[in-house]
N, C-alpha and C positions, 0 to 999 in steps of 0.2 A: 374228566370232562363229560358232560351229559350231552348226548346226541339226540336230536329231534328227528324221529322217523315218521311222524304223523303225516308228513307231506308226501310220502311214497305209499302207494296202495290205497290212498284215500278215495272216497266215493266220487268226488268231482274230478279226480285226476285220471280215472279209468276211461279210456275212449269207448270201449264196447258198451259200458253202462249208458253213456250219453246217447249212443246210437239207438239202443233199445228204447230209451225214453222218448227220443224223437219219433221213432216208428210208432209207438203207442199213441202219442198225441195225434199223429197224422191219421191213423186208423180211426181214432175216436172222432176226429173232426169229420172224416169221410162219412162215418155212420150217422153223425149228427146232421150233416147236410143232406144225406140221402133220405132220412126219415121225414115224412110229411108232418107239418105242424098246422094246426088249425088257425092259429093267429100268430102274427109276427114271424112268419117263416123267413122272409128275406133278411130280417134283422138278425135272427139267430145264425143264419148262414154267414153273414159278414163277420160277426164276433168269432165264429169258429175258425174262419180262415185267418183272421188277425192273430188269434192265439197261436196257430201253427207258425206264422211268420215270426212272431216274437220269440217263441221257444227255440225255433231253429237258429235265429240270429244269436241269441244268448249262448246257445251251445257252441256255435262256431267261435264267437269271440272269447268265451271262457276257455275254450281249448287252446286258442292261440296264446292268450295271456299266460295260461298255466305252463305252456311249453316254453315261452320266453323266460319265465321265472326259473323254470327247471334248468334251462341252459345256463343262466347266470349263476345259479347255485353250484352247478357242476364245475364251472370255470373257477369259482372261488375255492372250491375244495381241492382242485388240482394245484393251486398255488401253495407254496411252502408256508406252513403255519409259523407264526412268530414265536420266539422263545419267550415263555411266560415269565422268566426271571430277568429278561432284558429290560432296558430303559424304553419307556414309551416314546420319548422325544429323541429323534436321531437327526444328525446333521448330514445333509446330502452334499457331498463334495463334487466339484467339477472334475472332469477328466484330467489326469495329470499331464502337464505340458511336457513336451519332449525336452530332454536335458540339453542346455545350450553348451557349446564348447567353451572350455575354460578360457577366460580372458587374461592376458598378461597383466601383472600388477602395474598400476599407473603411479608415477611419482606424485607426491603431495604437491598440489599446485601452489604457486607463489601467492595467489589470490583466490579465495573461495567466495562464491556468490551465495546469497541466501536462497534456499530452495523455494521460498514463497514469493520472492521478489528478485528475479534475476537481474534487474536493472541496478540494484544497489550493491556496491562493492562491500565485501565483508573481509575483515582482517582478523586472523586468529580465531578465537571462539566467539567473537562479537560480544555484544552487551545484551544481557537478559531483557532489559527494558525495550530493546529494539523491536522485539516480537509482540509486545503488549498492544492492546487496542489504543487508538488515538481517542482521547477524551476532549471535551470542550470546556473552556473556563466558564465561570458563572456569569461573567459580564461580557458584553460585546467587545471584541478585540479585533486586531488586524488578522489577516489570513495566516494560517500555519505555514504556508509555502508562498514564496514570491520569486519571480524569475524574469529576466530581461535579456535581450541581445540587441546590439546596435553597432553601427559603423560611424565613426567620426573621423573624417579625413582619411589618413593612412592607418588609423587605429581600428581594431576590431575588439568589441567589448562583450563579455558575458558576465552575468550577475545572477546570483541565486541566494536565497535565504530559507533555511528549513528549521522548524522548531525542533529542539533536541529531544531525544527519547526520555530524558529525565523530567522534562517539563510537560510533555503531552500525555503521560500515562498516570500521573498522580491523581489523587482525589482530595481536593478539587484540582483540575488541571490548571496550568499556568499559561499565560499568553506567550507568543514568540517575542522575546525581549530584544532581538536584533532588528536593525533597520538599515537600509541602504538607499542611496539616491545616486543616479547618474545624470549627467548633463553635458552641455557643450557651450562654448562661447558663441556669440552671435555669428561669427564668420567661420565657425567649425574648425578653427586652427588649434583649439585646445579642448581636450576631453577633461571633464570634471567628475570626480568620484568622492563620495563620503560614505563611511561605514560607521555605525554607532552600535554599541552593545550596552544595554541597560543592566544595571547591577541587580543581581538576584535578590538582594536584601531590600530593594526599593519596591514599594507596593505598586507604583505607577511607572516603573522603569521603561515599559514598552512605549508609553506616551513621551517620556523624556527622550528616548532614543529616536523616535520618529520626528520629534521636533528638531533635535540636534542635526540629524542628517539632512533634513529638508532645508533648514535655515543655512547650513554650511554651504551647500551648493549654490544657493541664491547669493550669499555674500561673496563667494569666490568669483562668480560671474561678474558681480559689481566691481570687485577689485581689479579684475582683468580689464574691464572697460575703463576704469579710472586711472590705474597706475601701471598696467601692463604686467606681463609675466615676471619680469625682474623685480617688481615692487610689491609682490605679495607679502603681507604682514601677518605673521602667526598670532601676535598678541591681539591685534584688532579682530581677527577672525574668531578666535576663541572667546574673547571678551564679549563680543556682540552676540555670539551664539549662546553663551551663558545667560545673557540677559533674556533671550527668547525662552530658554528652558525655565528660568526662574519665573517669568511672566506666566508660563503655562501652569506652573505649580500654584501660583497665586490665584489663577482663574479657577482651579479645582479646590482651592481652600486648603491645601496641604503644604507641609514643610518642604523645602527644596530637597531634602534627603530622600524624599519619596519619589523623586523623578531622576535620581542620579544615573548618569550614563558616562561612558567613555566614548572617544571619537577619534577617528583617523581619516585624513583627507588626502587627495592627490589632484594635481593639475598637470596634465601631460601635454607638452608643447609639440607642435608639428615637427617632423624630422628635418634635419638640415640636408644639404645637398649630398651628403654621404649616407643618408638614411639613419643617422643617429638622432635619438630623441632625448630631451631632458624632461625630467619629472620633478615637481616640487611636492614633497610629502611632509605633512605635519600631523602630529599625534598627541593625544593625552590619554594615558591609561594603557591597558594591556592588549589592545588590538594591535596588529602588526602589518608591516609591508614586506613583501618578499619579491625577489627577482629570479628569473629563470633564463639562463643563457641557452640559446638554441642547441648548443652542444653539451650543456651541463647535465649532470646526473641527478642533481637535487635542487630544490628551491633554497635560495640563500636569504637569510634575514637581512633586511635593509633598513628597517625602522621599527620602532616600538620597544616596549619593555620586555626584555627576555627574562623568563622565569628561571630561577636556579633549580634545574631539574636534578642536580647532583645532591641536593639536600635530602634528608630523611623524609621530610614532608614538604611537598610542593605547595607553596602558599598561593592562594587566589586573591590576596589582598592587593589592591591597586593604590598607587601613590597619589594619582591625580584623577579628578572626575569633574564633570559638569553637573550643576552650574557653580559649584563651590570653589574650585581651584583652577580657574582658566589660566592663571599666570604660570602654571607649570607646563604648559604646552610647549612643544619644541618642533622644529622643522629643518629640513635640509634638502639638497638636490640629489637626484639619482639619475644615472645615465643608462639609457636603454639602446643597445646595439640593434641593428636590423634583425628582425626575427625574435628578439628577446621579449619577455613578458613581465609585467608588473602586477602583483596580486595584493589586494588589501583584504585582510581576513580578520574575523573575530577570533577570540582565543579558543572557541570550539573547534577550529581548524588549526590555528597557529600552534596550540599545545601539542597536537598530534604530529605536526610537521617538525617541531623542535625535538621530539623524542627520537633520538637516533637508535634506540633499541628496537623500534618497530620498523616497518617498511612502508608506512603511510606516505611519507614524503617522496620516496622513490616511485611509488605508484602514481601519485599526482604529477610528478615531473614527466613521466611517460605519457600519462593520459592527457595532460594539458600543454604538451609541447607546442601544439598548434591549436587554433580555435576548433571547438566542437559544437554541435547543435545545442541549443539551450536546454532541450530535454535531457540529453546526456550529461550536460554540465550540472543540472539540478540533481540528477540521480547520484552523481559523484559527491556532491555536497551532502547528500543524505547518507553517507557511508556508515557502516556498522563496524565498530571497533571497541575492544574492552575499555571500560571506564570513560568513554567519550559520550557523555550524556548531555552536554550543554548545547544550546542553540549554535548553529553554525552558518556563517555568512561569508561569501567570497565574491569579489569583483575583480576580474582579470582583464587587463588591457594588453593586447598584443601589438607590437610595433611592426607594421607591415613595411616600413621603410619607404624609400622613393622607388617608383617603377623604373 
């Protein structure tokens, strides 16, 4: 390493040399001022005095600057020299945090929440698609999330529909193919619900589902006014709904298969004097109805096509659909005790509830034993579970009974 010593012992760094020079300039200026001049005497005197001031100030400032630089160099030399073989870039680490006392091992929870969204329940390892960004379809479609809450007489209603992870992260993304509608009779003695699930193979299934659910609620209200709760007709309901869906397809200039959808509906009558309510449920396809006893541990299937989950491959093929096979629709009555609940769900939820190997049904039986805020209800519908990638929609009616 070559060391530069020219800065020490240099001409301008010696204080006594600067003092001698300053003294010589002062003496020269004094002699110059004292010597008489024939012409321009005062002018010469002024220049001589100015020279003394300039030289003096330069000497003082130079001395201070040199001293400052010298002190900085001395401090740098006193610091430890870097290792010439070491890396030029080094990471500076923060002070080590004090060690925390060891925490006792916690048992694996029954339900794990997603770290990035604590409002969404997660089961098992969840689905990889759940964490992917939400993308938009190429065409204008209905919202990816819909939710409602309402009170009709003694009934409390919560409804939510969330686009499934498998539909919202693809390229291009697909629309939410589920749709629901809730309504009431004119006198609020009956709550009306319709839930539709468009077939994934149909290009305009979201439009078919929206048409079916909206038309069904309107037709059920008309039937209640015309023939009453006891005269509800499943064939007329699904036949006229099929006509509306087919008309929508014609208006778009597409085949009816492009708007194919399944449908499930319910009309819940006001409770009797004992608080017991009757519900008329009708369905076509693989959407389903479930009931929950206030003391029950699980949701129980009450209506709809149950898939054979014991088979090697669980088929998603549905036997009936709108608008092509309305004659396959069926209906029956369900009894709701005070405090009991009726849920109409698409297969995005129904398949998970039907799978006894998981704990999804048990979680929802505990979470929805009584009405919850619509925000909490919507978050539950957006649950994360392995292989649950379809759209999911649920409408729950709780029977409050008579006061």
